[in-house]
PADREN-925210 format. One record per residue (C-alpha): residue number from 1; residue in one letter; y, x, z. Coordinates in steps of 0.1 Angstrom, whole numbers, plus 2048, in hexadecimal, padded with zeros to 3 digits. Layout:
! PADREN-925210
{atom NUM A {Y X Z}}
...
//
This chain:
! PADREN-925210
{atom 1 P {D01 D81 542}}
{atom 2 P {CF5 D95 560}}
{atom 3 P {CDA DB0 55D}}
{atom 4 T {CB7 DA2 561}}
{atom 5 A {CAF D9E 586}}
{atom 6 P {C8D DA3 595}}
{atom 7 E {C75 D85 593}}
{atom 8 G {C7E D6B 5AD}}
{atom 9 A {CA1 D7A 5B3}}
{atom 10 D {CC1 D67 5B3}}
{atom 11 P {CD4 D65 591}}
{atom 12 F {CEE D80 598}}
{atom 13 D {CD8 D98 5AB}}
{atom 14 G {CD6 DAE 58C}}
{atom 15 W {CFB DB8 593}}
{atom 16 L {CF4 DC2 5B7}}
{atom 17 W {CF0 DE7 5B2}}
{atom 18 G {CF9 DEB 5D7}}
{atom 19 T {CDA DDA 5E4}}
{atom 20 E {CC5 DED 5CA}}
{atom 21 A {CD4 E0E 5D6}}
{atom 22 I {CC9 E08 5FA}}
{atom 23 G {CA6 DFC 5F1}}
{atom 24 V {CA9 DD7 5FB}}
{atom 25 A {C8D DCB 5E5}}
{atom 26 D {C74 DE2 5F7}}
{atom 27 A {C82 DD7 619}}
{atom 28 H {C7D DB3 610}}
{atom 29 E {C58 DB9 60A}}
{atom 30 V {C57 DBF 630}}
{atom 31 T {C71 DA6 63B}}
{atom 32 T {C8F D93 62E}}
{atom 33 G {C9A D8E 652}}
{atom 34 R {C91 D76 66E}}
{atom 35 R {CA5 D56 673}}
{atom 36 E {CA7 D5E 698}}
{atom 37 V {CBB D7D 690}}
{atom 38 R {CE0 D76 691}}
{atom 39 V {CFB D89 67F}}
{atom 40 G {D1F D83 689}}
{atom 41 I {D3A D86 66E}}
{atom 42 I {D59 D91 680}}
{atom 43 D {D71 D8B 664}}
{atom 44 T {D89 D71 654}}
{atom 45 G {D70 D55 655}}
{atom 46 V {D50 D4B 642}}
{atom 47 D {D52 D2F 628}}
{atom 48 A {D38 D16 635}}
{atom 49 D {D3A D02 614}}
{atom 50 H {D2E D20 5FF}}
{atom 51 P {D0B D16 5F3}}
{atom 52 D {CFE D3A 5F8}}
{atom 53 L {D0A D3B 61C}}
{atom 54 A {D05 D17 629}}
{atom 55 P {CDF D1B 62C}}
{atom 56 V {CE3 D39 643}}
{atom 57 L {D03 D32 657}}
{atom 58 D {D01 D25 67A}}
{atom 59 T {D21 D11 67D}}
{atom 60 G {D18 D05 6A0}}
{atom 61 L {D18 D28 6AE}}
{atom 62 S {D35 D33 699}}
{atom 63 R {D58 D35 6A8}}
{atom 64 S {D7C D3B 69C}}
{atom 65 F {D92 D50 6B4}}
{atom 66 V {DB2 D51 6A0}}
{atom 67 S {DD1 D3C 69B}}
{atom 68 D {DE6 D3E 67B}}
{atom 69 L {E06 D52 67E}}
{atom 70 A {E20 D44 666}}
{atom 71 D {E31 D65 65F}}
{atom 72 I {E11 D75 651}}
{atom 73 D {DFA D58 64A}}
{atom 74 G {E11 D3E 63B}}
{atom 75 P {E11 D19 645}}
{atom 76 C {DF5 D0D 65B}}
{atom 77 E {DD9 CFC 64A}}
{atom 78 A {DCD CEA 66A}}
{atom 79 Q {DE3 CD5 681}}
{atom 80 D {DDE CEC 69F}}
{atom 81 C {DE1 D0B 689}}
{atom 82 V {DBD D15 692}}
{atom 83 D {DA8 D16 672}}
{atom 84 P {D87 D05 679}}
{atom 85 V {D65 D17 678}}
{atom 86 G {D57 D1A 655}}
{atom 87 E {D77 D20 642}}
{atom 88 D {D84 D40 633}}
{atom 89 D {DA7 D40 623}}
{atom 90 N {DA5 D65 61C}}
{atom 91 G {D83 D6B 60B}}
{atom 92 H {D7B D8C 61C}}
{atom 93 G {D64 D7D 637}}
{atom 94 T {D50 D68 61E}}
{atom 95 H {D4B D86 607}}
{atom 96 V {D3E D9B 624}}
{atom 97 A {D27 D7F 630}}
{atom 98 G {D17 D7C 60D}}
{atom 99 T {D0E DA1 60C}}
{atom 100 V {CFE D9E 62F}}
{atom 101 A {CEA D7F 62A}}
{atom 102 A {CF0 D69 60B}}
{atom 103 A {CD2 D52 609}}
{atom 104 A {CB5 D59 5F1}}
{atom 105 N {CB8 D36 5E2}}
{atom 106 G {CB9 D3A 5BD}}
{atom 107 L {CDF D3A 5BD}}
{atom 108 G {CF8 D56 5B8}}
{atom 109 V {CEE D75 5CC}}
{atom 110 T {CD6 D7F 5E7}}
{atom 111 G {CE2 D91 606}}
{atom 112 V {CD3 DAF 616}}
{atom 113 A {CC3 D9A 632}}
{atom 114 P {CC1 D76 624}}
{atom 115 G {CA9 D6B 63F}}
{atom 116 V {CC0 D70 65D}}
{atom 117 T {CDA D59 66B}}
{atom 118 L {CFF D5E 666}}
{atom 119 V {D19 D56 681}}
{atom 120 D {D3E D53 677}}
{atom 121 L {D52 D65 692}}
{atom 122 R {D75 D62 684}}
{atom 123 A {D8D D7B 692}}
{atom 124 G {DA2 D82 672}}
{atom 125 Q {DC2 D70 668}}
{atom 126 D {DC5 D60 646}}
{atom 127 S {DDA D7F 63D}}
{atom 128 G {DBD D96 644}}
{atom 129 M {DCC DA4 664}}
{atom 130 F {DB7 DA8 684}}
{atom 131 F {DC7 DA8 6A6}}
{atom 132 L {DBA DB2 6C8}}
{atom 133 G {DB5 D91 6D9}}
{atom 134 P {D9F D80 6BE}}
{atom 135 T {D8B DA0 6B8}}
{atom 136 V {D83 DA4 6DD}}
{atom 137 N {D7A D80 6E0}}
{atom 138 A {D63 D82 6C2}}
{atom 139 L {D51 DA1 6D0}}
{atom 140 T {D4C D92 6F3}}
{atom 141 Y {D40 D71 6E5}}
{atom 142 A {D27 D83 6CF}}
{atom 143 A {D1A D95 6EE}}
{atom 144 D {D18 D74 702}}
{atom 145 Q {D06 D62 6E6}}
{atom 146 E {CEC D7D 6E0}}
{atom 147 I {CF8 D85 6BC}}
{atom 148 D {CE3 DA2 6AF}}
{atom 149 V {CFB DB2 697}}
{atom 150 V {D20 DAF 68F}}
{atom 151 N {D32 DBB 670}}
{atom 152 M {D55 DC7 675}}
{atom 153 S {D66 DCF 654}}
{atom 154 F {D89 DD3 661}}
{atom 155 Y {D9F DE7 678}}
{atom 156 V {DB2 DD8 696}}
{atom 157 D {DD7 DD3 68E}}
{atom 158 P {DF3 DDD 692}}
{atom 159 W {DE9 E02 695}}
{atom 160 A {DD4 E15 67C}}
{atom 161 Y {DCE E2F 698}}
{atom 162 Y {DD0 E28 6BD}}
{atom 163 C {DDB E47 6D0}}
{atom 164 Q {DD6 E4B 6F5}}
{atom 165 D {DF9 E4C 704}}
{atom 166 G {E06 E47 6E0}}
{atom 167 A {E0E E5F 6C4}}
{atom 168 P {E2B E77 6CA}}
{atom 169 E {E42 E61 6B5}}
{atom 170 D {E39 E40 6C6}}
{atom 171 S {E4F E2F 6E1}}
{atom 172 P {E43 E2B 705}}
{atom 173 E {E3E E06 6FE}}
{atom 174 E {E29 E0E 6DF}}
{atom 175 A {E15 E27 6F3}}
{atom 176 A {E0E E0E 70E}}
{atom 177 E {E02 DF4 6F4}}
{atom 178 Q {DEA E0D 6E5}}
{atom 179 N {DDC E17 707}}
{atom 180 M {DD6 DF2 70E}}
{atom 181 I {DC4 DEC 6ED}}
{atom 182 I {DAF E0B 6F0}}
{atom 183 E {DA3 DFF 713}}
{atom 184 S {D9D DDB 708}}
{atom 185 M {D8A DE5 6E8}}
{atom 186 S {D75 DFE 6FC}}
{atom 187 R {D6C DE4 715}}
{atom 188 A {D62 DCB 6FA}}
{atom 189 L {D4E DE4 6E6}}
{atom 190 N {D3B DF0 705}}
{atom 191 Y {D35 DCC 70F}}
{atom 192 A {D26 DC3 6ED}}
{atom 193 H {D11 DE3 6ED}}
{atom 194 D {D04 DDC 710}}
{atom 195 H {CF9 DBA 703}}
{atom 196 D {CE7 DCB 6E5}}
{atom 197 V {CFF DC0 6CA}}
{atom 198 T {CFC DDA 6AD}}
{atom 199 M {D1F DDF 6A1}}
{atom 200 V {D26 DEB 67D}}
{atom 201 G {D49 DF3 671}}
{atom 202 A {D5B DFD 651}}
{atom 203 L {D69 E20 651}}
{atom 204 G {D89 E17 63F}}
{atom 205 N {D98 E1B 61D}}
{atom 206 A {DB4 E36 620}}
{atom 207 A {DA0 E53 611}}
{atom 208 T {DA6 E65 633}}
{atom 209 D {D92 E7F 644}}
{atom 210 L {D8E E6F 666}}
{atom 211 A {D88 E92 676}}
{atom 212 N {DAB E9B 66A}}
{atom 213 P {DBF E7B 666}}
{atom 214 G {DE1 E8C 664}}
{atom 215 T {DFF E74 663}}
{atom 216 D {DFD E4E 666}}
{atom 217 S {E1B E3D 655}}
{atom 218 S {E0E E19 655}}
{atom 219 S {E10 E10 67A}}
{atom 220 P {E19 DFA 68B}}
{atom 221 N {E15 DE1 66E}}
{atom 222 Y {E1E DC2 683}}
{atom 223 P {E39 DB7 687}}
{atom 224 A {E44 DC5 666}}
{atom 225 G {E5F DE0 664}}
{atom 226 N {E54 DF6 681}}
{atom 227 E {E3E E0E 66E}}
{atom 228 H {E46 E33 673}}
{atom 229 D {E35 E55 66E}}
{atom 230 R {E1D E5E 68A}}
{atom 231 T {E0B E7E 690}}
{atom 232 I {DE6 E76 696}}
{atom 233 D {DD2 E8C 6AE}}
{atom 234 N {DAE E86 6A7}}
{atom 235 S {DA4 E8E 6CB}}
{atom 236 S {DB8 E72 6D9}}
{atom 237 C {DBD E59 6BD}}
{atom 238 W {DA4 E3F 6AF}}
{atom 239 D {DA0 E28 692}}
{atom 240 L {D93 E08 6A4}}
{atom 241 P {D79 DFA 6A4}}
{atom 242 V {D67 E12 68D}}
{atom 243 E {D6E E31 6A2}}
{atom 244 G {D67 E1F 6C2}}
{atom 245 E {D48 E24 6D7}}
{atom 246 H {D27 E17 6C9}}
{atom 247 V {D34 E0D 6A7}}
{atom 248 I {D20 E18 688}}
{atom 249 G {D3A E24 670}}
{atom 250 V {D34 E1F 64B}}
{atom 251 S {D45 E30 62E}}
{atom 252 S {D43 E24 60A}}
{atom 253 V {D32 E31 5EB}}
{atom 254 G {D32 E26 5C6}}
{atom 255 P {D14 E23 5AF}}
{atom 256 S {D11 E48 5AB}}
{atom 257 E {D0E E4B 5D1}}
{atom 258 R {D2C E61 5D3}}
{atom 259 K {D47 E59 5EC}}
{atom 260 A {D5D E3C 5DF}}
{atom 261 Y {D80 E49 5D7}}
{atom 262 Y {D91 E35 5F2}}
{atom 263 S {D78 E39 60E}}
{atom 264 N {D80 E4A 62F}}
{atom 265 Y {D68 E66 638}}
{atom 266 T {D64 E83 650}}
{atom 267 T {D61 EA9 64D}}
{atom 268 D {D51 EA9 670}}
{atom 269 V {D2F E98 66B}}
{atom 270 D {D27 E9B 690}}
{atom 271 S {D46 E89 69B}}
{atom 272 G {D37 E67 69E}}
{atom 273 E {D52 E59 687}}
{atom 274 I {D3A E50 66C}}
{atom 275 E {D15 E48 66D}}
{atom 276 V {D0B E3D 64A}}
{atom 277 S {D17 E37 627}}
{atom 278 A {D10 E17 614}}
{atom 279 P {D19 E07 5F3}}
{atom 280 G {D3D DFB 5F4}}
{atom 281 G {D46 E00 5CF}}
{atom 282 D {D5D E17 5BC}}
{atom 283 A {D6E E07 59E}}
{atom 284 Y {D72 E2A 58D}}
{atom 285 D {D4E E36 594}}
{atom 286 W {D40 E32 571}}
{atom 287 P {D3E E49 552}}
{atom 288 N {D5F E51 540}}
{atom 289 A {D72 E39 556}}
{atom 290 T {D95 E31 54A}}
{atom 291 G {D9A E11 55F}}
{atom 292 P {D89 DFC 579}}
{atom 293 N {D66 DF0 573}}
{atom 294 P {D5B DD1 586}}
{atom 295 E {D36 DD8 583}}
{atom 296 S {D39 DF8 598}}
{atom 297 I {D46 DE5 5B6}}
{atom 298 I {D37 DCA 5CC}}
{atom 299 L {D30 DA6 5C1}}
{atom 300 S {D2D D8C 5DD}}
{atom 301 S {D36 D68 5E7}}
{atom 302 V {D5A D5C 5E9}}
{atom 303 P {D69 D3A 5F3}}
{atom 304 E {D73 D22 5D7}}
{atom 305 N {D96 D1D 5E6}}
{atom 306 V {D9D D43 5E5}}
{atom 307 V {D93 D48 5C0}}
{atom 308 K {DA8 D29 5B7}}
{atom 309 S {DC6 D36 5CB}}
{atom 310 E {DC4 D58 5BA}}
{atom 311 G {DC3 D48 598}}
{atom 312 S {DA1 D55 58D}}
{atom 313 V {D93 D31 58E}}
{atom 314 D {DA6 D12 583}}
{atom 315 E {DA8 CF1 595}}
{atom 316 D {D8B CE4 581}}
{atom 317 G {D75 D00 58D}}
{atom 318 N {D75 D14 56D}}
{atom 319 I {D7A D3A 56C}}
{atom 320 T {D9B D43 55D}}
{atom 321 P {DA2 D61 546}}
{atom 322 A {DB0 D73 565}}
{atom 323 G {D8E D6F 576}}
{atom 324 E {D78 D78 559}}
{atom 325 G {D61 D95 560}}
{atom 326 W {D6B D95 585}}
{atom 327 V {D62 D72 591}}
{atom 328 F {D41 D5F 58A}}
{atom 329 K {D35 D3C 590}}
{atom 330 D {D12 D2F 596}}
{atom 331 C {D07 D0B 59B}}
{atom 332 D {CE7 CFA 5A6}}
{atom 333 R {CDC CD8 5B2}}
{atom 334 V {CD7 CD4 5D7}}
{atom 335 K {CCA CB3 5E5}}
{atom 336 G {CD3 CA3 5C4}}
{atom 337 K {CF6 CAF 5C3}}
{atom 338 E {D05 CCC 5AE}}
{atom 339 V {D13 CE8 5C3}}
{atom 340 C {D25 D07 5B6}}
{atom 341 G {D2B D28 5C5}}
{atom 342 Y {D45 D42 5BB}}
{atom 343 Y {D40 D68 5BC}}
{atom 344 E {D59 D84 5B8}}
{atom 345 Y {D5A DAA 5B6}}
{atom 346 Y {D6A DBC 5D4}}
{atom 347 Q {D69 DE0 5DF}}
{atom 348 G {D70 DF2 600}}
{atom 349 T {D5F E00 61F}}
{atom 350 S {D61 DDB 628}}
{atom 351 M {D45 DD5 60E}}
{atom 352 A {D31 DF4 619}}
{atom 353 S {D2F DE9 63E}}
{atom 354 P {D1D DC8 638}}
{atom 355 H {D02 DDB 624}}
{atom 356 A {CFB DEF 644}}
{atom 357 A {CFF DD0 65A}}
{atom 358 G {CE5 DBE 644}}
{atom 359 V {CCD DDC 647}}
{atom 360 S {CD3 DDB 66D}}
{atom 361 A {CC9 DB6 66D}}
{atom 362 L {CA9 DBF 65A}}
{atom 363 I {CA1 DDA 674}}
{atom 364 V {CA5 DC1 691}}
{atom 365 S {C8F DA8 67D}}
{atom 366 R {C74 DC2 678}}
{atom 367 Y {C74 DD4 69A}}
{atom 368 G {C84 DBA 6B2}}
{atom 369 K {C70 DA7 6CC}}
{atom 370 V {C73 D86 6DD}}
{atom 371 H {C83 D89 700}}
{atom 372 G {C8A D6F 71A}}
{atom 373 K {C86 D4A 713}}
{atom 374 A {C96 D49 6F1}}
{atom 375 G {CA5 D6B 6E8}}
{atom 376 F {C9A D83 6CD}}
{atom 377 G {CA9 DA5 6C7}}
{atom 378 L {CA8 DCB 6C8}}
{atom 379 A {CBC DE4 6DC}}
{atom 380 A {CDC DEE 6C9}}
{atom 381 D {CD4 E13 6CD}}
{atom 382 T {CB2 E0E 6BE}}
{atom 383 V {CC0 DFC 6A0}}
{atom 384 K {CD8 E1A 69B}}
{atom 385 E {CBC E33 69E}}
{atom 386 V {CA6 E21 685}}
{atom 387 L {CC4 E1D 66D}}
{atom 388 M {CCD E42 66F}}
{atom 389 D {CA9 E4E 66C}}
{atom 390 S {CA2 E39 64D}}
{atom 391 A {CC3 E3E 63B}}
//
């Protein structure tokens, strides 16, 4: 059974050491978030059927910007190969969404900002890859729809680092592609910032000093087979979107609050490459660790179809031996019908970023003001300032 949660908390909240570490209970005494505040989840989708997310997800405002690619995503689930809004065949986006704003409804877990509204801005493939077109479309749509905060727990494929005029080992064609993506992402990030979208991004999981990135051997990762060693000059190469303009970069810590073993970091703290750290989990951050420990990483919502496909839940909805200790199920009656939600332990800077995005949403809720006929929000630079001053 989970540790005893505070009175009035959701059943699994006792396992959420991450929200305890950042003082969410105290914040909720001031605000749990305003429903007018919108947080865009730019990710692999958000499961609209998950009972901890359905109450807070605006499916009408949500959009999917991706089409399945058979070589990386497998067969298309939809006839036109465009997965509809409210579906997540990867699990990543649904997990991120739960950390930001899982409903305080007596079921499963409570998010950092359960009172805000989530918007599914799907830019990630089923495979977990994120390409330029969908990412730019998600950012510009977020700006046009007055989304207050977006979480970006990804990097734009196919390059781990985009170098102006390419790295020395890149071909002229590869250099031209990188220049185009740098320009396109810069325009999208500036457009979103100019519309007061607070952008929060994951720093990455390569245990790399972003002030001295060294050699990249993983790019380009699509199409497969073109990867080569690349010399990365920190003055002219960027990990996008997190090293782009106006993005709040988030590294990951474990329960001890030390840097997670996998998390990127920087030795130049004035570089703007990282703004804050947040709980993302570290499976080895526990006393006398000899193997991975689920309770030192991050528990959040996952789609039923994903846990079934990975074999941690059987077709009858029961947790299998493979899922024991890592996957949990919680059920309740909603409008006379039993509904069940599934929850799983993940780790990564992808899990740290939504903690900071949730805090950003609470900041907008606390200090934002009504503007115009129907809008509500706060300048992105002000959100960042309050976040940095209070971290």
